[in-house]
VOLUM-76313 format. One record per atom (N, C-alpha, C): residue number from 1; residue in three letters; atom name; z, x, y. Coordinates in Angstrom, 3 decimals. Layout:
<tortors>
+-----+------+------+----------+----------+----------+
!  nr ! rest ! atom !        w !        u !        v !
+-----+------+------+----------+----------+----------+
! NUM !  ALA !   CA !        Z !        X !        Y !
...
+-----+------+------+----------+----------+----------+
</tortors>
This chain:
<tortors>
+-----+------+------+----------+----------+----------+
!  nr ! rest ! atom !        w !        u !        v !
+-----+------+------+----------+----------+----------+
!   1 !  MET !    N !   -9.547 !   -9.296 !   -8.034 !
!   1 !  MET !   CA !   -9.716 !   -9.491 !   -8.516 !
!   1 !  MET !    C !  -11.115 !  -10.768 !   -8.980 !
!   2 !  MET !    N !  -11.214 !  -10.588 !  -10.215 !
!   2 !  MET !   CA !  -12.679 !  -11.255 !  -10.228 !
!   2 !  MET !    C !  -12.984 !  -12.289 !  -10.964 !
!   3 !  THR !    N !  -13.770 !  -13.341 !  -10.350 !
!   3 !  THR !   CA !  -14.072 !  -14.268 !  -11.553 !
!   3 !  THR !    C !  -15.452 !  -14.170 !  -12.669 !
!   4 !  LEU !    N !  -15.165 !  -15.126 !  -13.498 !
!   4 !  LEU !   CA !  -16.001 !  -14.412 !  -15.315 !
!   4 !  LEU !    C !  -17.627 !  -14.844 !  -14.162 !
!   5 !  LEU !    N !  -17.498 !  -15.782 !  -13.155 !
!   5 !  LEU !   CA !  -18.918 !  -15.651 !  -12.564 !
!   5 !  LEU !    C !  -19.693 !  -14.463 !  -12.598 !
!   6 !  GLN !    N !  -19.057 !  -13.608 !  -11.856 !
!   6 !  GLN !   CA !  -19.106 !  -12.600 !  -11.050 !
!   6 !  GLN !    C !  -19.397 !  -10.938 !  -12.364 !
!   7 !  GLY !    N !  -19.114 !  -12.038 !  -13.755 !
!   7 !  GLY !   CA !  -19.282 !  -10.752 !  -15.038 !
!   7 !  GLY !    C !  -21.032 !  -10.331 !  -15.507 !
!   8 !  LYS !    N !  -21.019 !   -9.528 !  -15.506 !
!   8 !  LYS !   CA !  -22.466 !   -8.857 !  -16.920 !
!   8 !  LYS !    C !  -21.854 !   -8.857 !  -18.190 !
!   9 !  VAL !    N !  -23.080 !   -9.715 !  -18.498 !
!   9 !  VAL !   CA !  -23.750 !   -9.455 !  -19.517 !
!   9 !  VAL !    C !  -23.498 !   -8.043 !  -20.794 !
!  10 !  GLY !    N !  -22.296 !   -8.085 !  -21.172 !
!  10 !  GLY !   CA !  -21.708 !   -6.668 !  -22.268 !
!  10 !  GLY !    C !  -20.529 !   -6.578 !  -21.550 !
!  11 !  ASP !    N !  -20.133 !   -7.064 !  -20.687 !
!  11 !  ASP !   CA !  -18.962 !   -6.851 !  -20.606 !
!  11 !  ASP !    C !  -17.704 !   -7.787 !  -20.796 !
!  12 !  LYS !    N !  -16.336 !   -6.751 !  -21.465 !
!  12 !  LYS !   CA !  -15.287 !   -6.947 !  -21.960 !
!  12 !  LYS !    C !  -13.755 !   -7.562 !  -21.222 !
!  13 !  PHE !    N !  -13.571 !   -8.281 !  -21.237 !
!  13 !  PHE !   CA !  -12.175 !   -8.537 !  -19.546 !
!  13 !  PHE !    C !  -10.920 !   -8.973 !  -20.161 !
!  14 !  PHE !    N !   -9.939 !   -8.707 !  -19.949 !
!  14 !  PHE !   CA !   -8.662 !   -9.223 !  -19.525 !
!  14 !  PHE !    C !   -9.170 !  -10.485 !  -18.994 !
!  15 !  LEU !    N !   -8.713 !  -12.249 !  -19.456 !
!  15 !  LEU !   CA !   -8.327 !  -13.398 !  -19.066 !
!  15 !  LEU !    C !   -7.297 !  -12.934 !  -18.062 !
!  16 !  LYS !    N !   -7.076 !  -12.844 !  -17.065 !
!  16 !  LYS !   CA !   -6.234 !  -12.669 !  -16.384 !
!  16 !  LYS !    C !   -5.512 !  -14.581 !  -16.056 !
!  17 !  ASN !    N !   -6.228 !  -15.050 !  -15.217 !
!  17 !  ASN !   CA !   -5.532 !  -16.541 !  -14.495 !
!  17 !  ASN !    C !   -7.091 !  -17.186 !  -14.883 !
!  18 !  ILE !    N !   -5.744 !  -18.767 !  -15.115 !
!  18 !  ILE !   CA !   -7.279 !  -19.833 !  -14.952 !
!  18 !  ILE !    C !   -6.640 !  -20.613 !  -14.079 !
!  19 !  ILE !    N !   -7.768 !  -20.942 !  -13.128 !
!  19 !  ILE !   CA !   -7.293 !  -21.549 !  -11.561 !
!  19 !  ILE !    C !   -6.573 !  -23.238 !  -12.341 !
!  20 !  GLU !    N !   -7.739 !  -23.889 !  -12.942 !
!  20 !  GLU !   CA !   -7.744 !  -25.302 !  -12.513 !
!  20 !  GLU !    C !   -6.875 !  -25.828 !  -13.759 !
!  21 !  LYS !    N !   -5.636 !  -26.335 !  -13.551 !
!  21 !  LYS !   CA !   -4.785 !  -26.769 !  -15.022 !
!  21 !  LYS !    C !   -5.157 !  -27.761 !  -15.671 !
!  22 !  LYS !    N !   -6.600 !  -28.199 !  -15.710 !
!  22 !  LYS !   CA !   -6.803 !  -28.988 !  -17.040 !
!  22 !  LYS !    C !   -8.036 !  -27.591 !  -17.993 !
!  23 !  LEU !    N !   -8.809 !  -27.286 !  -16.961 !
!  23 !  LEU !   CA !   -9.175 !  -26.301 !  -17.411 !
!  23 !  LEU !    C !   -8.661 !  -25.203 !  -18.533 !
!  24 !  ASP !    N !   -7.173 !  -24.613 !  -17.912 !
!  24 !  ASP !   CA !   -6.159 !  -24.009 !  -18.196 !
!  24 !  ASP !    C !   -6.086 !  -25.064 !  -20.135 !
!  25 !  THR !    N !   -5.203 !  -25.585 !  -20.177 !
!  25 !  THR !   CA !   -5.236 !  -27.217 !  -21.316 !
!  25 !  THR !    C !   -6.354 !  -26.766 !  -21.988 !
!  26 !  ARG !    N !   -8.010 !  -26.984 !  -21.802 !
!  26 !  ARG !   CA !   -8.459 !  -27.112 !  -22.316 !
!  26 !  ARG !    C !   -8.625 !  -25.993 !  -23.389 !
!  27 !  LEU !    N !   -8.492 !  -24.583 !  -22.498 !
!  27 !  LEU !   CA !   -9.114 !  -23.759 !  -23.390 !
!  27 !  LEU !    C !   -8.000 !  -23.008 !  -24.076 !
!  28 !  LEU !    N !   -6.268 !  -23.775 !  -24.059 !
!  28 !  LEU !   CA !   -5.717 !  -22.998 !  -24.310 !
!  28 !  LEU !    C !   -5.859 !  -23.891 !  -25.857 !
!  29 !  SER !    N !   -6.254 !  -25.154 !  -25.687 !
!  29 !  SER !   CA !   -7.140 !  -26.143 !  -27.300 !
!  29 !  SER !    C !   -7.459 !  -25.278 !  -28.119 !
!  30 !  LEU !    N !   -8.593 !  -24.609 !  -27.156 !
!  30 !  LEU !   CA !   -9.510 !  -23.834 !  -28.411 !
!  30 !  LEU !    C !   -8.754 !  -22.171 !  -28.902 !
!  31 !  GLY !    N !   -7.533 !  -22.457 !  -28.391 !
!  31 !  GLY !   CA !   -7.283 !  -21.054 !  -28.749 !
!  31 !  GLY !    C !   -7.476 !  -19.946 !  -27.795 !
!  32 !  LEU !    N !   -7.707 !  -20.243 !  -26.396 !
!  32 !  LEU !   CA !   -7.959 !  -18.893 !  -25.803 !
!  32 !  LEU !    C !   -7.060 !  -18.752 !  -24.107 !
!  33 !  CYS !    N !   -6.168 !  -17.680 !  -24.326 !
!  33 !  CYS !   CA !   -5.378 !  -18.243 !  -23.575 !
!  33 !  CYS !    C !   -5.500 !  -17.184 !  -22.299 !
!  34 !  ARG !    N !   -4.725 !  -16.880 !  -20.776 !
!  34 !  ARG !   CA !   -4.050 !  -15.778 !  -20.675 !
!  34 !  ARG !    C !   -3.941 !  -14.363 !  -21.051 !
!  35 !  GLY !    N !   -4.185 !  -13.034 !  -20.788 !
!  35 !  GLY !   CA !   -4.365 !  -11.702 !  -21.896 !
!  35 !  GLY !    C !   -4.748 !  -12.085 !  -22.831 !
!  36 !  ASP !    N !   -5.929 !  -12.897 !  -23.295 !
!  36 !  ASP !   CA !   -6.907 !  -12.250 !  -24.510 !
!  36 !  ASP !    C !   -8.033 !  -11.820 !  -23.344 !
!  37 !  VAL !    N !   -8.569 !  -10.999 !  -24.935 !
!  37 !  VAL !   CA !   -9.648 !   -9.663 !  -24.514 !
!  37 !  VAL !    C !  -10.765 !  -10.734 !  -24.739 !
!  38 !  CYS !    N !  -11.833 !  -10.872 !  -24.288 !
!  38 !  CYS !   CA !  -13.181 !  -11.566 !  -24.895 !
!  38 !  CYS !    C !  -14.254 !  -10.469 !  -24.083 !
!  39 !  LYS !    N !  -15.470 !  -11.121 !  -24.532 !
!  39 !  LYS !   CA !  -17.047 !  -10.472 !  -24.375 !
!  39 !  LYS !    C !  -17.566 !  -11.146 !  -23.944 !
!  40 !  ILE !    N !  -18.719 !  -11.352 !  -22.727 !
!  40 !  ILE !   CA !  -19.368 !  -11.869 !  -22.413 !
!  40 !  ILE !    C !  -20.814 !  -11.701 !  -23.255 !
!  41 !  GLU !    N !  -21.078 !  -12.653 !  -23.885 !
!  41 !  GLU !   CA !  -22.476 !  -12.237 !  -24.570 !
!  41 !  GLU !    C !  -23.734 !  -13.056 !  -24.508 !
!  42 !  ASN !    N !  -23.412 !  -13.738 !  -23.108 !
!  42 !  ASN !   CA !  -24.820 !  -14.031 !  -22.988 !
!  42 !  ASN !    C !  -24.744 !  -15.066 !  -21.674 !
!  43 !  ILE !    N !  -25.936 !  -14.998 !  -20.413 !
!  43 !  ILE !   CA !  -25.714 !  -15.690 !  -19.563 !
!  43 !  ILE !    C !  -27.079 !  -16.597 !  -19.248 !
!  44 !  ALA !    N !  -27.022 !  -17.605 !  -19.223 !
!  44 !  ALA !   CA !  -28.727 !  -18.486 !  -19.557 !
!  44 !  ALA !    C !  -28.386 !  -20.096 !  -19.225 !
!  45 !  ASN !    N !  -29.820 !  -20.493 !  -18.110 !
!  45 !  ASN !   CA !  -29.129 !  -21.542 !  -17.459 !
!  45 !  ASN !    C !  -28.057 !  -22.522 !  -17.352 !
!  46 !  GLY !    N !  -27.234 !  -21.173 !  -16.489 !
!  46 !  GLY !   CA !  -26.351 !  -22.304 !  -16.234 !
!  46 !  GLY !    C !  -25.013 !  -21.989 !  -17.000 !
!  47 !  ASN !    N !  -24.972 !  -21.358 !  -18.238 !
!  47 !  ASN !   CA !  -23.958 !  -21.079 !  -18.581 !
!  47 !  ASN !    C !  -23.394 !  -19.905 !  -19.059 !
!  48 !  ILE !    N !  -22.532 !  -19.732 !  -19.646 !
!  48 !  ILE !   CA !  -21.888 !  -17.997 !  -20.321 !
!  48 !  ILE !    C !  -21.099 !  -18.449 !  -21.362 !
!  49 !  LEU !    N !  -21.544 !  -17.716 !  -22.169 !
!  49 !  LEU !   CA !  -21.237 !  -17.465 !  -23.571 !
!  49 !  LEU !    C !  -19.791 !  -16.399 !  -23.423 !
!  50 !  ILE !    N !  -19.250 !  -16.790 !  -23.980 !
!  50 !  ILE !   CA !  -18.355 !  -15.783 !  -24.340 !
!  50 !  ILE !    C !  -17.283 !  -15.925 !  -25.131 !
!  51 !  LYS !    N !  -17.197 !  -14.734 !  -25.872 !
!  51 !  LYS !   CA !  -16.778 !  -14.269 !  -27.300 !
!  51 !  LYS !    C !  -15.531 !  -14.300 !  -27.637 !
!  52 !  THR !    N !  -14.499 !  -14.911 !  -27.913 !
!  52 !  THR !   CA !  -13.092 !  -13.991 !  -28.426 !
!  52 !  THR !    C !  -13.486 !  -13.421 !  -29.390 !
!  53 !  VAL !    N !  -12.012 !  -13.123 !  -29.981 !
!  53 !  VAL !   CA !  -11.415 !  -12.384 !  -31.357 !
!  53 !  VAL !    C !  -12.076 !  -13.934 !  -33.062 !
!  54 !  GLU !    N !  -11.653 !  -15.515 !  -32.062 !
!  54 !  GLU !   CA !  -11.464 !  -15.839 !  -33.195 !
!  54 !  GLU !    C !  -13.072 !  -16.580 !  -33.204 !
!  55 !  THR !    N !  -13.569 !  -17.344 !  -31.613 !
!  55 !  THR !   CA !  -14.273 !  -17.975 !  -31.785 !
!  55 !  THR !    C !  -15.484 !  -17.791 !  -30.554 !
!  56 !  LYS !    N !  -16.608 !  -18.976 !  -29.961 !
!  56 !  LYS !   CA !  -17.326 !  -18.449 !  -29.169 !
!  56 !  LYS !    C !  -17.281 !  -19.937 !  -28.187 !
!  57 !  ILE !    N !  -16.908 !  -19.184 !  -26.733 !
!  57 !  ILE !   CA !  -17.423 !  -20.145 !  -25.880 !
!  57 !  ILE !    C !  -18.258 !  -20.318 !  -25.480 !
!  58 !  VAL !    N !  -18.510 !  -21.647 !  -24.764 !
!  58 !  VAL !   CA !  -19.725 !  -22.244 !  -23.412 !
!  58 !  VAL !    C !  -18.856 !  -22.622 !  -22.285 !
!  59 !  LEU !    N !  -18.981 !  -21.641 !  -21.280 !
!  59 !  LEU !   CA !  -18.743 !  -22.558 !  -19.809 !
!  59 !  LEU !    C !  -19.526 !  -22.523 !  -18.609 !
!  60 !  SER !    N !  -19.689 !  -23.727 !  -18.481 !
!  60 !  SER !   CA !  -20.703 !  -23.669 !  -16.883 !
!  60 !  SER !    C !  -20.131 !  -22.948 !  -15.706 !
!  61 !  GLU !    N !  -21.365 !  -22.954 !  -15.248 !
!  61 !  GLU !   CA !  -20.655 !  -21.556 !  -14.041 !
!  61 !  GLU !    C !  -19.919 !  -22.277 !  -13.036 !
!  62 !  ASN !    N !  -19.889 !  -23.614 !  -12.969 !
!  62 !  ASN !   CA !  -18.667 !  -24.878 !  -12.084 !
!  62 !  ASN !    C !  -17.836 !  -24.042 !  -13.098 !
!  63 !  LEU !    N !  -16.878 !  -24.284 !  -13.635 !
!  63 !  LEU !   CA !  -16.215 !  -24.106 !  -14.520 !
!  63 !  LEU !    C !  -15.748 !  -22.285 !  -14.386 !
!  64 !  ALA !    N !  -16.535 !  -21.626 !  -14.536 !
!  64 !  ALA !   CA !  -16.338 !  -19.967 !  -14.973 !
!  64 !  ALA !    C !  -16.276 !  -19.353 !  -13.443 !
!  65 !  GLU !    N !  -16.421 !  -20.234 !  -12.259 !
!  65 !  GLU !   CA !  -15.591 !  -20.283 !  -11.068 !
!  65 !  GLU !    C !  -13.838 !  -19.958 !  -11.119 !
!  66 !  LYS !    N !  -13.339 !  -20.710 !  -11.739 !
!  66 !  LYS !   CA !  -12.281 !  -20.869 !  -12.283 !
!  66 !  LYS !    C !  -11.352 !  -19.562 !  -13.009 !
!  67 !  VAL !    N !  -12.518 !  -19.596 !  -13.283 !
!  67 !  VAL !   CA !  -11.700 !  -18.078 !  -14.973 !
!  67 !  VAL !    C !  -11.158 !  -16.716 !  -13.931 !
!  68 !  GLU !    N !  -10.521 !  -16.199 !  -13.480 !
!  68 !  GLU !   CA !   -9.975 !  -14.175 !  -12.899 !
!  68 !  GLU !    C !  -10.673 !  -13.891 !  -13.955 !
!  69 !  ILE !    N !  -10.982 !  -12.619 !  -14.002 !
!  69 !  ILE !   CA !  -11.274 !  -12.039 !  -15.508 !
!  69 !  ILE !    C !  -10.908 !   -9.560 !  -14.970 !
!  70 !  GLU !    N !  -10.157 !   -9.194 !  -15.169 !
!  70 !  GLU !   CA !  -10.236 !   -7.720 !  -15.005 !
!  70 !  GLU !    C !  -10.849 !   -7.138 !  -15.982 !
!  71 !  VAL !    N !  -12.242 !   -6.937 !  -16.258 !
!  71 !  VAL !   CA !  -12.848 !   -6.157 !  -16.713 !
!  71 !  VAL !    C !  -12.019 !   -4.870 !  -17.593 !
!  72 !  VAL !    N !  -12.818 !   -4.170 !  -18.619 !
!  72 !  VAL !   CA !  -11.889 !   -3.007 !  -19.045 !
!  72 !  VAL !    C !  -12.868 !   -2.232 !  -19.596 !
!  73 !  GLU !    N !  -12.701 !   -1.183 !  -20.489 !
!  73 !  GLU !   CA !  -13.749 !   -0.170 !  -20.248 !
!  73 !  GLU !    C !  -13.766 !    0.261 !  -21.506 !
+-----+------+------+----------+----------+----------+
</tortors>
């Protein structure tokens, strides 16, 4: 299992697990939940921009460490 922080720009991934409960709740309120397929659009200045079907979300590197993903091809 790898974290979002280990991903590269352009990677498509399944969101496998969110380790921190508060982060899980916040992402769920934005429409992002386990099993969703997302894409890493950009990594810059300590932030990671991910694109979902409905929206784009920016996560700091600290929060990205708490999101486990599985890269799909």
